N, C-alpha and C positions, 0 to 999 in steps of 0.2 A: 196701331198695329192691326193687321187683318187677322181673322181667326185662323186661316190655314197656316200663316207664319207662326202664330202662337202655338198651334198644335205641333208644328215642326220643331220648334225650340224645346217644347216639353218632351217630345218623343226622343230627341237627341240627348236630353239630360238623362232620361231613364235608361236609354241604351248605354250611355257611358257608365252609369252606376252599375248596370247589369254586367258589363264587361270588366269592371275593376278587378275581379279575382284574377284575371290574366296578368294584370300588372303586379299585384301583390305576390303572385306565384314567382315572378322573376326575382323577387327580393327574398325568397324563402331561405337563402343562406344567412340572412340577417335575423336575429331574434325579434319577435313581434314587439317587445317593449321598445327596442331601439328604432324600429320602423315608425312606431307611433311618435316617439320623441322627434324624429326627423320630420315627420308629417306635420307636427305642430309648428315647429320652427319655420319650415319652408312655407307652410300655408300662411303664417303671419307675415312673412316678408313679401310674399307674392300679393296678398290682399292689401297690404300697406301701399305697395307700389301702384296697384290697380286703383285704389281709392284716390291716391294722389294724382295719378294720370287722368282720371275722370273727374277730378275736382269735386269729390264727394266726401272729403275728410270732415266736412261740416256735420255729416250724419253721425260720425263717430263722436264728435264733440257734443252733439245734442244728446246722445245716449249717455255719455259720461257725466253730463250735467244733472242727470236724474239718479240720485243714490239708490232708489228702489230698483230701477232698471239694472243698475250695475250689479247689485246683489243677486238679482235673478240671473244675469248673464254669467256671473261667477259660478253659481249653482249649475247652470246649464253646461258650463265647461267641464265640470266633473262628470256629468252623465254622458256627454259625448265622448269623453276620454275612455270611459268604461266601454261604450259601444264600439268605438274604433279598435280598441285593444282586443276585445273579444272577437270582433269580425276578422281582423288580420290574423290572429292566432288560429281561428277556425279554418280560414282559407289555406293557410300554410301548413296545417297539420291534417288536411284531408277531410274537412267537414263542410264543404261548400253547400251540400244538400241541406245541412242543418241551418246554415245561414239563410238559405232560401225560405225554409220553413218559418224562421223567425220573422222575416219581413212579410210573409203572407199573414202571419198571426197579428202583426202590428196594428192594422186598422181596427181589428176587433178589440185589442187592448185599449186603443184610443177611445172606442165607444164606452168601455167600462170606466175609464178615467174621466170622460166627460160627464158621466152619470154621477160619479163620486164628487168631483170638484165643481162642476157647473150645474149640478142637479138636472141634467138633461134627461128626458124621459125616453126609455126604450120603447120602440115599436114592437109589436109581436114578432115581426120578422127578425129584428135585431136580437131579441131574446133567443130565438131559434138558432141564429147564426153563431152567437157566443156558445150556446150549448153544443153545437156541432164541432166547433173548434176545440172545446174542452174534451169532447169525446175522442177526437183525433189524437190529441196529446196523450190522453189516457191509454189509448191502444198502443201508441209507440212506446210509452213508458213501461207498460206490462211486457211488451215483446222484448225490449232492451234490458229490462230489469233496473232501470234508473231513469230519472227525469231527463228530457232533452234540454239540458241546462243552457247550452249554447243558444238554442232557438229562443228560450224564455228570457235569457239575459238580454239578447238583442232586441226582442220585441218590447220588453218593459223599459229598458234603458232609453230606447228611442222614443217610446210613447211618453215617458216622463219628460224627456228632453223637449219634445214638441209641445207638451203642456206648459212647460216653463217658458219657452220662447213665445208662446201665444200670450201669456200673461205679461211678458216683458214688452212685447209690441215693438221691438227694434227692427230696423232695416236688416234683411237677411245677411247681406254682405258685411255691413258695418257690425252687426251683432257677432258674426263669426270672427271678424277681425279682433274684436274686444276679447272674445273667448280665448283665441289663440295667443293674444297678447298676455293674458293672465297666466296661461300655461307655459309660455315660452321660457321664462326664467328657470322654471323647474325642469323643463325638458333639456335646456342647455347644461344645467348642473348635472343632470343624469348622464348626459353624453360625455361631458368632460371628466366626470368622476370615474367613469369606467376604466379599469386598468389598461393602459396602453392603447386606448381607443381613439382619443381625440374627438373632434366633432363628427367625423365620418367613421364610425366604429365598425365597418363591415368585416374587418379581419378577425374580430372576436367571435364571429358566429360559429356555431357548431356545424359540421358538415351536413348539407342538405341531401336531398334525394340524388342530386347529381353526383355527389361524392360517394354515396352508397352504391350507385350504379357502377362507378369506377372500381371500387373495391370488389364488387361482385364479379366484375369482368376479370379482374386479376386472379381471383380465386378459381374461377372457371378455367382460366388459361393454364394455371399451374396443375390443376387436377386432370386436365385433358391429356390424352395420349399424344395428340398432335398439337403443338403449340400454335402453328399457323392457322389451323382450322378453328381452334378455340378463340383465337384473337379475332378472326373474321366474324365468328358468330357473336362474340361480345360486342364488336363494333356495330354489327347490324342491329342487335337488340337495343343498344344505346341510342342509335339514330332513330329507331321507331318509338322510343319512349319520350313523353313530354319532359321528363326530368332532365334529358340531355340538353334541353334548350335553356335551362336556368343557369345564370352565372354562378360559379362557385364562390365560396368565401374568399375574400381578398381580391376579387376580380375588379379591374378598373371600371368595368361597366356599372358596378354597383355605385361608384362615386358619381356617375352621371344620372343613374336612375333615381337615387334617393331624393335629390332636389325636385324631380318631376312630381313627387307625391304632393307637393304644395299646389302645383298647377292643376293636377288631376282632381284635387279636392275642391278647388274653387271654380273650375270651368263648368261642371254640370250645375253647380249652385247658381251661377250667373245665368245659364240657359233657363233654369227653372224659374228664377225670379223674373226673367224677361217675358216668360209665357204665361205664368200662372194667373196674373191679374186680368188677363184678357179671355179667360175660358171659364165655363161653368164648372162649379165644384164637382158635379157628377162626372163630367168628362175627365177631369183631373184624376178623380178616383179610379176610373177605369185604366187610365194610362199608367198609374203607379205600379200596376202589376207586371209591367214590362221587365223591370229590374229583377225581381225574384224569379221570374220565369226564365230569363237568360241565365241567371245563376244556377238554377236547377239543371238546365240543359248542359251548361258547362261542366258542372260537377259530375253528372252521370256519363255524358258522351265524350267529353274532352279529357277528363281526368280519371275516369273509371271508378268513381265512388259507388258504393253499394246503394241499391235502391230495392229494398226488400218488400214483400207483400204488406208488412206492417207500415212501411213508408207510404205505399200506394193507398192503403186504407186511411191513413192519417191525412195525407194530402187531399184525397178525395172528399173527406168530410170537411176539411177547411175550405177547399174550393167551393163546395156546396154552400157553406156558410157565407163566403165572400159574395157569391151570386145573390143570395138573399139580402145581404148587407147593401150591395150596390142597388138592388131593386128598391129597397126601403129608402135609400138616400134619394133616388130619383123621384119616388113617390112623395117624400117629404118636401123636396124642392118644388115639385109641381104644385103641391098643395099650398105651400107658402106663397108661390107666385100668384095663385088664384085669389088668395086672401088680400094681399097687398103688394104693391110694387113700389118700393121707395125710389125716389129720384136718383139718388147716388148710393146704390147698394155697396156695402163694404166688400173688398176683395176677399176671396177665400183665404182663410188663415191656415196655410199649410207650410209650416217650416220644414225644410228638408235638407239636412246635411248628411245625406245617405252615405254608407260606407263607400 
């Protein structure tokens, strides 16, 4: 594969991950735990069909034949469930900016985990980068009066997940298929046990923003002196609000959208796996910031989330830390390249089952 093609695949993967909040917003009439249960089941079915169609089921069998790898993948499944659930909950409750912060922090968390579990040494620039990120989180915590728990849970759960997947050494697609296979029975029981829900329990959801907009319009109409003018104003406001685009609870559209969660989980992973082994780790490191950047832009400009001066200070410090981190990685890679060039260098170990 040529390098431009690999860059294209990686860029498309990160763009899809960055735009995923738009899809989860369409499902906000469904509780986050149900969305994740559906995502697990449909991802497993789609990955199983994909592996069968591409004749790669042998990779699953290879992983299952190693008890240590299976234990690690079961543990990884727990962490990715926490990550997915936190992410979807945050997106559908108006905290996309916090999710973006979490995935900006994640590379710095990975540095710390590498030092703890692999005894990797920090460069001076990496020490400064982690310090800047910690200072940014401290500023946001002081301003808000509480820890940005969504950002921290996302960063640490995904960091630990990546660490476990690195130790497992499984094929990315086969590994995710095993993880979702482990979780699918529990997800099915959860969906089937929900009162009157069945497998597609969309009708149980509490009304989302779309329902709130409808009730607000009705209240405005009743209070207005002119019923026709109030109805027109309410319709205009609803059309201008992104909430008007979301299917309400019980909509047939939800029955079609929920299975797509499996496709949208696997597709960027396949693009990522196709491109990552043909690119330098430093370039992959730069491309990974496409996703949280798109998330930040969506949260602020598409969904009108708050971006306070404290957010600006926090993001500014973290971005500064990431610049230093990226420069340190490039320096380390260049230095390593000058010392020795193995004939068959291992591919960059970057597991990514991003939200």
